[in-house]
N, C-alpha and C positions, 0 to 999 in steps of 0.2 A: 618809716612812716611818711605818708604823703604830706607834703607841705600844705597847710591850710591858712597861711597868711594871705593878706589881700594881694592881688596882682600888682606888679610894679610897672610903671611906664618905663620906656627906654631911658637908660642913663641913671636910674635911681638905684639905691643899694639897700639890701635888707640889713637889718640890724640883728645882733644876737638876741636882743630883747624880744623880737617878734616870735622866736621859736622856743623860748624858755617858759616852762609852765610856772605860772604864778597864781595867786589867789586874788580875786577882785572883791571889792567891798560889796556887801549885801548879804542876803540870807543864804545864797547858794555859793558853792565853791566853783570857780571857773578858772581855766588857764588863761593867761594873759593873751595868748594868741586869739582867743575868742573875743576878748574885749577889743583887741586891736582890729580883729576882723570886722567888728561892728563900726568902728569909728575911723580906722586908718584911711578908708576911702575918702573921708571928708577932711581929714587932717593932713595926711601925708601928701595927698594930691591937691590940696587946697590952692596951691600956687597957680594951678592951671585953670581954676574955676572962677573966671571973671565974667562969664556971659550971663545974660538974663533974658531968657526966651520962654515963651509958653511951653508947656509940656508937649503939646502937639508938634511944635517945630522940632524939638529934640527927637521925638519919635519918628518924624519924617526923615531926619538925618540918619537915624538908625537903619531905616528900611530903604531909603531912597537916595541917599547921598546929600552932600552939602559941604560946608567948609571943614567940618569935623569928620574924623574917622568914626565908623559906627560905634566902637568901644568908647570913644571920647564923648559922643553924643549920649550914649547910655549912662556914662559916668555923670555927666552934667545933669541929666534927668534925675538920677538917684540922689545926687547931692541936693538939688533943688527941692525935691519932695521930702527929704529928710529934715529940712529946716522950715519948710512952708507947708502948714497943715491945711491950707485952704481947699485942697483936693482930697483930704482925708475922707474916706468912705464914698468917693465918687465912682459910681459903677462904670460910667463911660470911659474914664481914664483907666480903670482897672482892665476893662475889656480891650482897650487899645494896646496896653502893655502886653496883655496875653497874646494878642495877635502878632505883636512884634517878636515875641518869643518863638513864633512859628516861622518867622522869616529866615531865609538862608543866611543872612548876616549873623543870626543868633547861633550859628554853628561855632562861632568864636566863643570860647568859654568866658572871656572877659565880658563880652556883650551880655551873655546869659547872667553872669554874676550881678552886674549892675541893674539889669532889668528886673531880676528877682528881688533885689533890695528895694527897687522902686515900687514893685508890687506890694511888698510888705509895708512900705511907708503909706501907700494909699489905704491899705488895710480893709478892702471890701471883702465881705464874707464869700463872695463868689470865687475869689482867688484861691481858696483852699483846694478846690478840685484841680486847679492849674498847677499848684505847687506840689501836690502829692506825688505825681510821677517824676517831678524834678528832684525829689529826695533820692531817687535812684540814679541820678546823673553820673556819668563816668568820671567827671571832674570833681575832686574832693572839695575844692573851693566853692563850686556851684552847690554841692550838697549842703555845705555849711551855711551858705547864704539863704538857701531854701528853708533850712531849719530856723534861721533868724527871722525870715519873713513869716513863717507860721507863728512864731512867738509874737511878732508884732501885731498880727491879726487877733490873736488871743481867743479866749472862750467867749461865747459858746461855739462859734463857727469852727475854730481851729480844732475842736475836739474830734472832728471827723478825721483828722490827720493822725490821731494817736497810734493806730496800728502801723502806719508807715514810719512814724517817728520811732516807735519801739523796735522796728526792724533794724534801725541804725545803731542800736546797742551792740550789734555784731559787726559794725563797720571796721575796716582795717585801720582807719585813722583814729588815733586816741582822742584828738580834739573833737571829732564828730561824735564819738561815743559819749564823751563828757557832756557836750552840749545837749545831746539827745536825752541823757539822764536828767539833766537840769530841767529841760523843757517839759518832760513828762510830769515833773512835780508841779508845774504851773497850769497844766491843762485840765486838772480836776476830773480825770477819768480813771476809775479804779481798774479798768481793763489793763492798764499798764503795770499793775502790781506784780504779776507773774514775771514779766520781762525784767523789771527792775530788781526783783529778788535774784534772778539769775546773774544780773550785772554786779551783784555784791561779790561775785567771785572773779571779777575782772582783774587782770594783773596790774592795772594802773590805779594808783591811789585816788587820783582825781575822779575817775569813773566810779569807783566804789563809794567815795565820799558823796558824790552827787546822787548816786542811787539811794544811799541810806537816808539822806536828807529829803529826797523826793518822796520816798516811801512814807516818811514821817508826815510830810505835807499831805499825803493821801490817807493818813490815819492808820498806817500799817507799821507794825513794830518789827518787821523782819530784819531791818537793818540795825537793830538795837546794839548788837555786839560791835558792829563797825563804828557806830556813834560813840560807844564807850571807849573804843581805842582812840578815836579822834580827840578825846579830851585827856589823853595820856601823853604827857610831854616826852616820856621815854620813847613811846611808839612814834610820835611825830619826829623826834630828833633823829631817829634811825633812818628817816627818809631823806636821802641826799638832795632831792629836788625841792625841798621846802626850806625857804628862808625863815628867819624869826617872824617876819610880818605874815608870811603865809601860814605859819603855825598858829599865830594869833587868830587869823580869820577862820581857819579850819575849826579851831576850838569854839569860837563864837557861833559858827553855823551849827555845829553839833550840839552845843548847849541849848540853843533855841529849838532845835529839832526835838531834843529830849523834853523840853517844855511842852511842845505840841502834843507829844505822846503822854504827858503826865507820868513819866517813867519814874515812879516813886522808888523803885529798886535801885535807882542810881543816886539817891539823895546823899548817901555817904561819900560817894566819889565826887559829886558836885560840891559838897561841903568842903572837901579837901582842896578842890580847885579854888573855891572862894577864899579859903584861909591861906593858901600857900602859893598860888600861881604868881609869878613875877610881873604879870601884865595887868594893869589896872582895868582895862576894858574887859578882859576875860573874867576877872574877879567880879566886876559889876554885873556882867551878864549872868554869871552863876548866881549872884545874890538875887537878881530879879526873878529868875526862873525858880529858885528855891522858895521865894516868897509866894509866887503864883501857886506852886504845888501845895504849900501850907494853907493858902486861902481856899483851895478846892477841898481840903480835908481828906 
């Protein structure tokens, strides 16, 4: 599998945590590498980020030289835009970043990664057409960052990227397939239902789980069987990649998805979870979903 963790500057070391699949908090199941991919740029590299320049100066260094290497300038730009939303939605900044992506210095995958993250932070709708071809980048890290940027822009503009995102359900990298499935559940386009249904047969649990939850988000019950397995402790316990915390979060995501589907045929199973699961959060989620089902009649 291609490594999809954030690029490391010279002298730094990857940790085992960066490559181990884990479950993040929230409605969808995500591997930790994706969470790290989104924030490690700003946490692991924070020690070198002490500059405070306008975006234009960083872009000038990316394309024309300065005290920083192009990748460092792109990193500083991405970090600044991640924490400063004053340029959110600024078309001129988005266009300037798009031009920088065409510069020869952007042949460096690290430069592309950080510029793509910066583009997502700006979040202008025009950037979707820039990001779609980058979803096919030869570098897995760049493809992942492009997915993240599409997600940062969000609907309705990012809906135009749904076909390209759906294509990544066939990516060789499990982290990219996982994030693509997750993202398709947030973009509110039923076009993705067919591709997500196929992804229910993916060999990786985290891809199948995201696909099933995404389908529920889109109002489709094709992933119902997978969701039912995801609230089965025996099934989850047979997966060596899942820690107890990961099992808990997988169950909560699946229970919430069953609630979205109003899957009344699962009430008995949900009641068993509510009555017998050892985890309080899981039991409480099951209680709330069962109450919602009863209220709907």
